[in-house]
N, C-alpha and C positions, 0 to 999 in steps of 0.2 A: 671676848673670852680671855680670862686671865691665864697666866702661865700655869697656875696650880690646877685649873679646871680644864686645861687642854687635854684632848684624848691622847692616851698612850697606847702603844702596841699591846694587844691583849696577850701576846705570847712572851715578849721579852721586856716589856715595860719602857721601851724606847719612845721618847717624845716625838721623834720623827721630824720630817720636813714637809711643809705645806706643798701641795701640788697645785700649780697655777695653770699648767698647760691644758688647753681645751681637749686635746685628743683623749687622754686616759679618762678624764672626768666624764666626757660625753659618752664614750664607749661603755664605761661601767654603769652609768645611769641608765642608758638604753638597755643594757643586757641584764640588769638586776634591779629594776625599779622597786620591786616588792621588798627587797632587802634594804635598799637605801632609804625607802620611806621618806623621800623628800630631803634627806640630809646629804647635801652635795659637797660639803667640805671633806676632802680626803688628805691623808698624810702618807708619806712614803717612809717605811721602816729602813733605817740606814744600816742596820746590823747585817753583815753578810752571812752570819750563821743562823739567822732567823727565817722560818718558812713564810712569815707574813710579808707581803709586798705592800699592799695598801691597807689602811685602816681608817676608821672614822669614829663617830660617837656611838655610844650604846653597845660597844663590843663588836660592831660591824667590822669585818675584815675580809680581804681577798688575798689568797696565798698561792704558793707554787703548785698546790694540788687542785686549784680551781680551773680545771681543764676546759670548762665551757664558757669561761669569761676571759676576754682578752685583757691582759694587764701588762704593765712593765715587769719584766722578769729580771732576776738577778743572774749572776755569772754561772749558775747551775742550769740555765735554760738549755733545752735540747733544740728548740726551734730557732732559726736565725733568719732575720729579714734584713735585706740591704736597705729597704725603705720602711721605716717603722710606721708609716701611714698605710701599710698593708698593700702597697702597689706591687712589690717584687721581692721574692725570696732570693737569697744568695744562690741556692741550688738551682732555681729556675734560670737565673742569669747565666750561671756557669754552663748549664745544659745547652742554652742557646748559643753560647760562644763555641762550645764543643761541636754542636751540630754544623755550624758554618765555618769552623776552623778559624774563627776570628776575623774573617774577611768583612763581615758586616758590623763590626764593633762600633764604628762611628755612628751608623744609623741606629743601632741598638741603644747606645747611650742616649742619643738625641730623643728617641721615642720614649725610653724609660723615664728620662728626666722630665719630658713634657707631661707624661701621664702622672708622674709623682707630684709635680708642682701643682697640677690641677687638684689632686686629692688633698695635698697639704693645705691649699688655700681654703678648702672646705672645713677642715677640722683643726688645723694647727696654725696659730698666729705667727709662728716662727718661719713659716713658708718653706724655703728650700733646704731645710736643715738636713734632709736625708740624701740630697743629690750627690754630695761628695762621696758617700758610701757607694752609691750606684756606680759612679765612675770608677772608684777604686776596685770594686769587685770585678767589673768587666775588664779593666786593664790588667789586673793580676791574672785573671783567667786566660786572657790573650797571651800573656807572657808564658804561662804554663804550656799552652798549646804550641807556641812557636819555639820556646827555648827549653822546655822541660822544667821550668822553675816552679817551685812549690807555691800554691796559692796561700796568701797570707790574709786571714780573715780580718776585716776591719773592726777595730775596737774603739773607734772614735766615740767620744761621749756626745750623746744627742740630747734633744729635749731640754730639760731644765738643769743639765750639767751635774747629774748625780754621779757618785763614784762607782757606778755599775754600767755595764754595757746594756743599753736599752734594747730589749728583744721582746718578742711576744710569744706567749704560750701557744703552741700549735696543737689542735685537737687531732692527735694521731690515732691510728686504729688501735694500737695496744692500750692507749690511755682511755679510748672510748670503751674498750672491752673491760677495763678496770672499773669504769663507772657503771657499766651494765652489770658486771659481776656483783658489785656492791648492792645494786638495786635488787638483784635476784636473791642475794643472801638475806636482805631485809624482808623480802616477800616470804621466803621460806621460814625465817624466824617468826614472822607474824603468824603464819599458818601453824607453826609448831606450838607456840604458846597459846594461841586461840583454842587449839585442840584440847589443851589440858585445863582450860578454865573451870569446867565442871569439877575436876579433881581438886583444884586449889580451893574451891568453895566447900567441897565435901570434907576435905582434910584440914580445914583452916585452923581448928583448935590445936591439932597435932603440930602443924607447921609453925604456928606462932610460938608454941611452948618449946619446941626443939631448937628453934632458931633464936630464941630470946637472948641467950648469952652472946651471940654474934651481934644482934641488934644493939644490945646494951654496950658492947665494946666499941662499936662504930660510933654511937652517940658520945661515948666518953672520949674517944680519940678526936672527935670533931669539936670537943669542948663546948657542947651545946648546953645552954643554961637559960634561965628564966628571962623572958622578954626578947629573945633573939628571933631573927628571921631565918628560916631554914629552907633549903631547896633539897628535895629528895628525888633522885633520878632512878628510874626502873622500880617504881613503887609497887608494881604488881597489884596484889590485893590489899596493900596498905602499910606494909612494914618495910623499914622502920619509921615511916612518916607518921603513923598514928602514935607511936611511942614518943617521937620527937614533939608532937603537938601537946602531949601531956606534960612533957618536961618544960617546954617554953612557957606554958601557962596562957592565961587570957591576954597578957600584954605582948605576947609573941605571936608568930604566925608561921605556917608551914605550907609550902607549895609542893605537891607531889606530882610527878609526871611519869608517864609510861606510854608505850605505843600500842598497847592492847586495851582497847576501850572496855570490853566486857570485864576485865579484871578491875579496872578503875570504877566501874559501876558498882561492883561488890565492895570496893574500898569505901566509896561514898556511903553506902548503906551501913557499913560498920561504924564509920565516923558518926553517923546520925544516932545509931544505937548507943554509942559511948558519950553522946552529948557534947561532941567536940565541934565548936563553931569557928575555931581558928585555923582550919585546914581546908585547902582547896585542891582538887585533883584535876589535872588537865591531860588530855591525850596529845603528847608531843614526843617526837623522836629525840633522844638525848644528844645525837650528833648535830641536830638542827635547832638546838635550844635557843630561844630568842627571848631573853629577859633583860631588864634594864641593867646596865653595868654597875658594878659595886653596890648591889642592892641586898645582898645576903650576908649573914654572919657565918654561915656554915653550909656545906654541901655534902650530902651523903649518897652513896651508891652501893646497894647491897646486891651482889651477884648479877650485875648487869653489864659491866664494862667489858667482860671477856667475850660477849656475844656481838659486839659492835665491829663492823668492818673498818671503821676509822676511829678507834678509841682516843687517839690524840686530839681529834677534832672536838670530841666531847669534853675531854679534860681541859682543853684550851678555853672552851666556852664556860666551863665551871670556874676557871680562874678569873675570867672576865666578869663573871657574875658576883664574885666575892668582894667584899670590902677589904681594904688594906688591913692585914692582920687576921683575916678570916681563915677558916680551916676546912680542908677537904678530908673525908674519910671514906674509903671504899673497900669492899671485900671481893676477892676472887678465889676460886678453888685452888688448893695446892696440888701436888703431883698426883697422878692417877692411883699409884700404889698406896697412897695415904687416904684415898677415897673409894674404897671397894664398893660402897653403896651404888656408885655409878659405873666405875670401871669394870666391875665383874659382869653385870648384865650386858654392857656395851660390848665387851670382849667376847662374850659367849654368842651374842647375836651375830657379830662379825664373823666369827669362826664358823658357825653353822650355815651362814648364807654365803660364805666365801668372799666377804667384802674386804677391801684393803683397809689398812690403818687410816685414820682420818688425816687429811692433808693439813699442813700448817695454815693457820688463819683463825677466824672467829670460831669460838666453841667453848665448851665447858672448861677445858684446861688450857685455854689460850695464854693465861697468865700464871701457869703453874710454877714457872721460874720466878722466884721472888725478886731477883736482880732485874729481870725484864720489867716487872711491874714497877719497881722502884725507879728504873730509868725512864719509863714512860711518864710517870708523874713529874719527875724532875725536868724532863724535856718540855713539858707543858708550862714550865716556869715556876713551879712550886719550890719552896725551900724547906729545909729541915724535914726531909722526906724520911719516914721510918716505916718498916714493915715488921709486923708481929704475926705469929700464928695463933689460931683459936680452934680448939676442938669442937666438933659438932657430933651429936649422937641422935640418929633418927630412931624413935621408938619410945618406950618398949612396945613390941608387938607380941601377940600371943602365939605366933607361928611364923615360920619363914614364908609361908604362902601369903600371910597377912602383910608382911613386910614387902613382898613383891608387888602386891596390889597397890600399896602406897606409892612405891617408886614409879611403877608403870603408869599410874594415873596422875602423877605430880611432876616428875622430872621430864621436861619437854624433850631434850635430846634423846633420852632413853626411850621415851614413849614413841618418838618418831622412828627410831630404829626398829622397835618391836612391831610397829604398825606396818612396816615394810615386809615382815615375815609372812610367807604364804601359810595358809591354814594347815597344810600337812607338816610344816616345820614348827608351828607355834607350840604344840604340846611338848615336843622334845626340848625346845629352847626354855620354856617355862620350868620344866622339870629340872634341867641342869642349873638354872638360876636358883631355884628353891634349895637344891642340895648345896650350892655354894653359900647361900645365906645362912644355912643351918649351922655353919661353922661359928656363927656369932651368937648362938643360943646359949644362955646361961640362966639357970634356975627357971626353966620353962618360959623364958622371955628372950626375944631377939632384939638387939640394939645394933643398928648398922653404924659403924664409925666413919668419921670424916674429919678433914682438917681444912680450914680456910685461911688464906692470908688476909690481913687487914692492913691497908696502907694509909698513911696520913701525910699531909703536907700543909704548908702555910703560904698564903699570899702575902708577900712583903708589902 
């Protein structure tokens, strides 16, 4: 492999250092065979401000958030092992010294070292590299018990001599809860958007027409042209993927992904009716995107990023998928007050049902702050990041009641809130929303206003 073709960190572009130690390679391969797919060469990202720890070919990476995979950790690690072959934690050794008052320290060191050496011989060709740590931790703990001296954590460089203290990520209860929360959020999002699939099919013509200016702006900011390869994430029922397929022509191609298969089934049907043979739709979670590295000229995401529990993971994978000089363009809704089409009904439902304000996290307005959106894209490694606003108008509808039907059958989060209302409250809620929407009536037509941000960035 030549220097120019060597894998680089998908987050920061660092070429990294090859990993020769058996321990991390063995553990990663055993823990993530599906992701490694036979690719055993790993590199360690040397940048201290990068979340990636190990990376390989094809955009494969293991980072500080990979709580279920044991990897070398950087200085931000919370877990601390005296023996990095998983024999003994610092805390466990200190607790043992505290329990015995230090009287059994020699026996403790001997037993720990013997056990560690046995484990090292199984997985680490460097043998007893952890044993000095075990001795130091026990001795400093004894000093604390006997003299009141503060325990000094060992920062000895282990393994392949990297400029970070080698530690292992520990699967702690709070982090397990975070993983479970993310899985639960995704389950709810899937249920929410599956519920409104019939509405998206019913209102497709209105949705495509009203959102056309946003789709066109996204394609423009992604600099999509003839012959390009385009990746569209959160394609839903097909936009802006179908518009991109028309723009790139027969010499180009588009891959559209979404995690709601019934929506993609409708998108495939639309592609067939439009005679588009250069587009493929796949059911894939945007945060778990697995496409060849540097294989696309542009990536687009229309109104999907804000619903992801880990949007940075998605953005990082987008960057890895782009060729050098490729462009990203994504849209997220602006502030609630600039989007009364959604904020008004959601606020009315919450008020009538006595529900609290939505907690911070994934949701319709997760990236309503343009600086936060810009920062997330920059943090994923994109350069020349810019954010612009784009007006959206839903309608025209012949009445406020017609507008309410459109929103309640199409907008997943609003539909989910209204579905939670008991029957005895539903009529009151709908009446109040209709009266609020009536404020946007002009010349016997109702148009619900909105504003979306569109962010763009470039992979250097």
